[in-house]
N, CA, C and O atoms as CSV, one atom per row, in Angstrom:
chain,resi,resn,atom,element,x,y,z
A,1,UNK,N,N,183.218,30.403,101.249
A,1,UNK,CA,C,183.935,29.670,100.293
A,1,UNK,C,C,182.883,28.890,99.570
A,1,UNK,O,O,182.859,29.037,98.348
A,2,UNK,N,N,182.020,28.093,100.110
A,2,UNK,CA,C,181.101,27.208,99.509
A,2,UNK,C,C,180.070,28.034,98.626
A,2,UNK,O,O,179.648,27.637,97.540
A,3,UNK,N,N,179.729,29.199,99.211
A,3,UNK,CA,C,178.835,30.165,98.473
A,3,UNK,C,C,179.458,30.586,97.230
A,3,UNK,O,O,178.827,30.652,96.175
A,4,UNK,N,N,180.830,30.904,97.356
A,4,UNK,CA,C,181.508,31.424,96.114
A,4,UNK,C,C,181.574,30.251,95.036
A,4,UNK,O,O,181.357,30.491,93.849
A,5,UNK,N,N,181.853,29.089,95.456
A,5,UNK,CA,C,181.922,27.942,94.510
A,5,UNK,C,C,180.493,27.671,93.839
A,5,UNK,O,O,180.391,27.368,92.650
A,6,UNK,N,N,179.490,27.794,94.630
A,6,UNK,CA,C,178.124,27.593,94.142
A,6,UNK,C,C,177.810,28.657,93.165
A,6,UNK,O,O,177.137,28.385,92.170
A,7,UNK,N,N,178.241,29.819,93.379
A,7,UNK,CA,C,177.946,31.037,92.445
A,7,UNK,C,C,178.670,30.750,91.204
A,7,UNK,O,O,178.006,30.827,90.171
A,8,UNK,N,N,179.889,30.438,91.114
A,8,UNK,CA,C,180.760,30.261,89.978
A,8,UNK,C,C,180.266,29.062,89.194
A,8,UNK,O,O,180.361,29.108,87.967
A,9,UNK,N,N,179.736,27.967,89.793
A,9,UNK,CA,C,179.246,26.761,89.034
A,9,UNK,C,C,177.872,27.043,88.476
A,9,UNK,O,O,177.487,26.402,87.498
A,10,UNK,N,N,177.085,27.989,89.054
A,10,UNK,CA,C,175.759,28.288,88.493
A,10,UNK,C,C,175.827,29.267,87.387
A,10,UNK,O,O,174.778,29.502,86.789
A,11,UNK,N,N,176.980,29.909,87.008
A,11,UNK,CA,C,177.044,30.892,86.030
A,11,UNK,C,C,177.775,30.223,84.727
A,11,UNK,O,O,178.802,30.710,84.255
A,12,UNK,N,N,177.190,29.149,84.237
A,12,UNK,CA,C,177.711,28.447,83.141
A,12,UNK,C,C,177.080,28.801,81.998
A,12,UNK,O,O,176.026,28.227,81.723
A,13,UNK,N,N,177.590,29.778,81.151
A,13,UNK,CA,C,177.051,30.114,79.865
A,13,UNK,C,C,177.960,29.881,78.777
A,13,UNK,O,O,179.161,30.112,78.919
A,14,UNK,N,N,177.448,29.407,77.621
A,14,UNK,CA,C,178.280,29.240,76.459
A,14,UNK,C,C,177.453,29.612,75.187
A,14,UNK,O,O,176.224,29.559,75.156
A,15,UNK,N,N,178.206,29.973,74.191
A,15,UNK,CA,C,177.690,30.349,72.844
A,15,UNK,C,C,177.826,29.248,71.812
A,15,UNK,O,O,178.883,28.631,71.679
A,16,UNK,N,N,176.754,29.009,71.088
A,16,UNK,CA,C,176.832,28.053,69.997
A,16,UNK,C,C,175.890,28.408,68.954
A,16,UNK,O,O,174.688,28.545,69.179
A,17,UNK,N,N,176.449,28.567,67.757
A,17,UNK,CA,C,175.556,28.991,66.556
A,17,UNK,C,C,174.771,30.245,66.834
A,17,UNK,O,O,173.548,30.275,66.698
A,18,UNK,N,N,175.490,31.292,67.227
A,18,UNK,CA,C,174.841,32.565,67.591
A,18,UNK,C,C,173.845,32.595,68.488
A,18,UNK,O,O,173.041,33.526,68.458
A,19,UNK,N,N,173.745,31.574,69.430
A,19,UNK,CA,C,172.875,31.579,70.467
A,19,UNK,C,C,173.586,31.313,71.783
A,19,UNK,O,O,174.583,30.594,71.845
A,20,UNK,N,N,173.037,31.921,72.841
A,20,UNK,CA,C,173.771,31.798,74.200
A,20,UNK,C,C,172.912,30.842,75.073
A,20,UNK,O,O,171.698,30.996,75.207
A,21,UNK,N,N,173.601,29.877,75.639
A,21,UNK,CA,C,172.859,28.794,76.430
A,21,UNK,C,C,173.346,28.916,77.888
A,21,UNK,O,O,174.452,29.416,78.095
A,22,UNK,N,N,172.611,28.504,78.866
A,22,UNK,CA,C,173.069,28.254,80.104
A,22,UNK,C,C,173.142,26.750,80.404
A,22,UNK,O,O,172.142,26.053,80.234
A,23,UNK,N,N,174.342,26.211,80.862
A,23,UNK,CA,C,174.481,24.916,81.221
A,23,UNK,C,C,173.853,24.601,82.474
A,23,UNK,O,O,174.147,25.208,83.504
A,24,UNK,N,N,172.845,23.511,82.424
A,24,UNK,CA,C,172.043,23.317,83.698
A,24,UNK,C,C,172.760,22.233,84.582
A,24,UNK,O,O,172.656,22.243,85.809
A,25,UNK,N,N,173.482,21.310,83.902
A,25,UNK,CA,C,174.132,20.261,84.688
A,25,UNK,C,C,175.490,20.140,84.323
A,25,UNK,O,O,175.790,20.379,83.153
A,26,UNK,N,N,176.463,19.768,85.229
A,26,UNK,CA,C,177.818,19.622,84.916
A,26,UNK,C,C,178.615,20.968,85.053
A,26,UNK,O,O,178.099,22.007,85.465
A,27,UNK,N,N,179.934,20.841,84.664
A,27,UNK,CA,C,180.806,21.933,84.651
A,27,UNK,C,C,181.185,22.392,83.321
A,27,UNK,O,O,181.513,21.540,82.496
A,28,UNK,N,N,181.184,23.571,83.016
A,28,UNK,CA,C,181.516,24.147,81.716
A,28,UNK,C,C,182.945,23.800,81.278
A,28,UNK,O,O,183.841,23.971,82.105
A,29,UNK,N,N,183.229,23.360,80.135
A,29,UNK,CA,C,184.535,23.141,79.637
A,29,UNK,C,C,185.265,24.481,79.422
A,29,UNK,O,O,184.682,25.420,78.880
A,30,UNK,N,N,186.524,24.570,79.839
A,30,UNK,CA,C,187.256,25.781,79.753
A,30,UNK,C,C,187.106,26.660,80.893
A,30,UNK,O,O,187.863,27.624,81.000
A,31,UNK,N,N,186.157,26.417,81.805
A,31,UNK,CA,C,186.084,27.197,83.015
A,31,UNK,C,C,187.307,27.115,83.871
A,31,UNK,O,O,187.927,26.053,83.933
A,32,UNK,N,N,187.698,28.199,84.549
A,32,UNK,CA,C,188.960,28.139,85.259
A,32,UNK,C,C,188.898,27.171,86.467
A,32,UNK,O,O,189.909,26.628,86.914
A,33,UNK,N,N,187.645,26.984,86.974
A,33,UNK,CA,C,187.529,26.088,88.195
A,33,UNK,C,C,187.083,24.601,87.786
A,33,UNK,O,O,186.932,23.738,88.651
A,34,UNK,N,N,186.896,24.367,86.533
A,34,UNK,CA,C,186.443,23.122,86.096
A,34,UNK,C,C,187.381,21.976,86.389
A,34,UNK,O,O,186.961,20.908,86.835
A,35,UNK,N,N,188.619,22.201,86.140
A,35,UNK,CA,C,189.679,21.214,86.308
A,35,UNK,C,C,189.924,20.939,87.837
A,35,UNK,O,O,190.306,19.827,88.200
A,36,UNK,N,N,189.710,21.922,88.697
A,36,UNK,CA,C,189.892,21.657,90.114
A,36,UNK,C,C,188.741,20.893,90.687
A,36,UNK,O,O,188.916,19.981,91.495
A,37,UNK,N,N,187.578,21.264,90.268
A,37,UNK,CA,C,186.367,20.611,90.787
A,37,UNK,C,C,186.407,19.049,90.236
A,37,UNK,O,O,186.035,18.134,90.970
A,38,UNK,N,N,186.842,18.830,89.013
A,38,UNK,CA,C,186.866,17.515,88.418
A,38,UNK,C,C,187.925,16.713,89.229
A,38,UNK,O,O,187.626,15.558,89.533
A,39,UNK,N,N,189.096,17.194,89.598
A,39,UNK,CA,C,190.037,16.512,90.276
A,39,UNK,C,C,189.584,16.184,91.751
A,39,UNK,O,O,189.867,15.095,92.250
A,40,UNK,N,N,188.948,17.047,92.369
A,40,UNK,CA,C,188.367,16.811,93.821
A,40,UNK,C,C,187.351,15.618,93.646
A,40,UNK,O,O,187.387,14.684,94.446
A,41,UNK,N,N,186.513,15.637,92.686
A,41,UNK,CA,C,185.515,14.517,92.543
A,41,UNK,C,C,186.167,13.192,92.272
A,41,UNK,O,O,185.850,12.161,92.865
A,42,UNK,N,N,187.104,13.271,91.337
A,42,UNK,CA,C,187.750,11.929,90.995
A,42,UNK,C,C,188.607,11.371,92.070
A,42,UNK,O,O,188.726,10.151,92.190
A,43,UNK,N,N,189.198,12.190,92.840
A,43,UNK,CA,C,189.824,11.823,94.152
A,43,UNK,C,C,188.898,11.132,95.135
A,43,UNK,O,O,189.250,10.134,95.763
A,44,UNK,N,N,187.715,11.688,95.248
A,44,UNK,CA,C,186.745,11.194,96.131
A,44,UNK,C,C,186.153,9.931,95.551
A,44,UNK,O,O,185.809,9.019,96.304
A,45,UNK,N,N,186.023,9.844,94.249
A,45,UNK,CA,C,185.546,8.663,93.584
A,45,UNK,C,C,186.516,7.464,93.760
A,45,UNK,O,O,186.090,6.310,93.800
A,46,UNK,N,N,187.801,7.763,93.860
A,46,UNK,CA,C,188.838,6.759,93.944
A,46,UNK,C,C,188.599,5.945,95.297
A,46,UNK,O,O,188.896,4.751,95.269
A,47,UNK,N,N,188.140,6.430,96.363
A,47,UNK,CA,C,187.802,5.727,97.491
A,47,UNK,C,C,186.741,4.640,97.211
A,47,UNK,O,O,186.888,3.521,97.704
A,48,UNK,N,N,185.688,4.931,96.444
A,48,UNK,CA,C,184.767,3.853,96.076
A,48,UNK,C,C,185.321,2.856,95.116
A,48,UNK,O,O,185.021,1.667,95.219
A,49,UNK,N,N,186.142,3.313,94.157
A,49,UNK,CA,C,186.733,2.370,93.223
A,49,UNK,C,C,187.643,1.377,93.994
A,49,UNK,O,O,187.625,0.194,93.653
A,50,UNK,N,N,188.409,1.773,94.976
A,50,UNK,CA,C,189.251,0.821,95.677
A,50,UNK,C,C,188.442,-0.262,96.373
A,50,UNK,O,O,188.859,-1.420,96.403
A,51,UNK,N,N,187.279,0.100,96.938
A,51,UNK,CA,C,186.424,-0.929,97.578
A,51,UNK,C,C,185.866,-1.870,96.465
A,51,UNK,O,O,185.895,-3.087,96.648
A,52,UNK,N,N,185.342,-1.323,95.281
A,52,UNK,CA,C,184.858,-2.162,94.257
A,52,UNK,C,C,185.989,-3.149,93.673
A,52,UNK,O,O,185.710,-4.287,93.296
A,53,UNK,N,N,187.218,-2.642,93.636
A,53,UNK,CA,C,188.271,-3.456,93.085
A,53,UNK,C,C,188.520,-4.679,94.049
A,53,UNK,O,O,188.849,-5.764,93.572
A,54,UNK,N,N,188.365,-4.504,95.393
A,54,UNK,CA,C,188.577,-5.557,96.287
A,54,UNK,C,C,187.444,-6.528,96.405
A,54,UNK,O,O,187.646,-7.625,96.926
A,55,UNK,N,N,186.304,-6.205,95.967
A,55,UNK,CA,C,185.076,-7.062,96.173
A,55,UNK,C,C,184.455,-7.624,94.876
A,55,UNK,O,O,183.404,-8.264,94.899
A,56,UNK,N,N,185.158,-7.357,93.719
A,56,UNK,CA,C,184.612,-7.823,92.444
A,56,UNK,C,C,185.757,-8.503,91.647
A,56,UNK,O,O,186.894,-8.600,92.109
A,57,UNK,N,N,185.397,-8.966,90.426
A,57,UNK,CA,C,186.374,-9.693,89.582
A,57,UNK,C,C,186.807,-8.736,88.489
A,57,UNK,O,O,186.682,-9.064,87.309
A,58,UNK,N,N,187.297,-7.600,88.831
A,58,UNK,CA,C,187.932,-6.668,87.827
A,58,UNK,C,C,189.262,-7.080,87.616
A,58,UNK,O,O,189.997,-7.220,88.594
A,59,UNK,N,N,189.716,-7.315,86.360
A,59,UNK,CA,C,190.982,-7.687,86.037
A,59,UNK,C,C,191.964,-6.549,85.960
A,59,UNK,O,O,193.103,-6.665,86.412
A,60,UNK,N,N,191.496,-5.380,85.353
A,60,UNK,CA,C,192.433,-4.338,85.076
A,60,UNK,C,C,191.674,-2.948,85.351
A,60,UNK,O,O,190.543,-2.786,84.893
A,61,UNK,N,N,192.227,-2.077,86.008
A,61,UNK,CA,C,191.649,-0.631,86.204
A,61,UNK,C,C,192.777,0.278,86.102
A,61,UNK,O,O,193.832,0.083,86.705
A,62,UNK,N,N,192.538,1.368,85.269
A,62,UNK,CA,C,193.559,2.456,85.208
A,62,UNK,C,C,192.704,3.782,84.966
A,62,UNK,O,O,191.603,3.730,84.418
A,63,UNK,N,N,193.229,4.873,85.369
A,63,UNK,CA,C,192.745,6.211,85.130
A,63,UNK,C,C,193.861,7.106,84.845
A,63,UNK,O,O,194.919,7.078,85.473
A,64,UNK,N,N,193.575,7.977,83.792
A,64,UNK,CA,C,194.485,9.067,83.455
A,64,UNK,C,C,193.609,10.336,83.365
A,64,UNK,O,O,192.795,10.514,82.458
A,65,UNK,N,N,193.837,11.208,84.379
A,65,UNK,CA,C,193.014,12.455,84.512
A,65,UNK,C,C,191.575,12.037,84.732
A,65,UNK,O,O,191.216,11.632,85.837
A,66,UNK,N,N,190.723,12.129,83.681
A,66,UNK,CA,C,189.304,11.734,83.818
A,66,UNK,C,C,188.976,10.630,82.904
A,66,UNK,O,O,187.786,10.327,82.824
A,67,UNK,N,N,189.873,9.947,82.169
A,67,UNK,CA,C,189.579,8.869,81.357
A,67,UNK,C,C,189.831,7.609,82.172
A,67,UNK,O,O,190.893,7.491,82.783
A,68,UNK,N,N,188.848,6.614,82.206
A,68,UNK,CA,C,188.890,5.542,82.971
A,68,UNK,C,C,188.795,4.225,82.104
A,68,UNK,O,O,187.977,4.163,81.186
A,69,UNK,N,N,189.593,3.229,82.386
A,69,UNK,CA,C,189.512,1.923,81.631
A,69,UNK,C,C,189.261,0.808,82.699
A,69,UNK,O,O,190.050,0.715,83.639
A,70,UNK,N,N,188.307,0.049,82.605
A,70,UNK,CA,C,188.080,-1.061,83.514
A,70,UNK,C,C,187.720,-2.240,82.638
A,70,UNK,O,O,186.877,-2.186,81.742
A,71,UNK,N,N,188.501,-3.428,83.002
A,71,UNK,CA,C,188.187,-4.720,82.313
A,71,UNK,C,C,187.878,-5.642,83.327
A,71,UNK,O,O,187.578,-6.800,83.038
């Protein structure tokens, strides 16, 4: 399973202005797996955010999908 995910994430090609590029970092927009990987990452990130909220002077924190607002 991990091998399959690594293969899919390394095959990130996109076209722009009649040229084909390979995305070296990140996840390609529009990829079938990109939303799943993003949600897994953000759920894992949420563990760290809870710790930061308890130990700092953050007044407001909210997240909608992948948009985050911290005051």
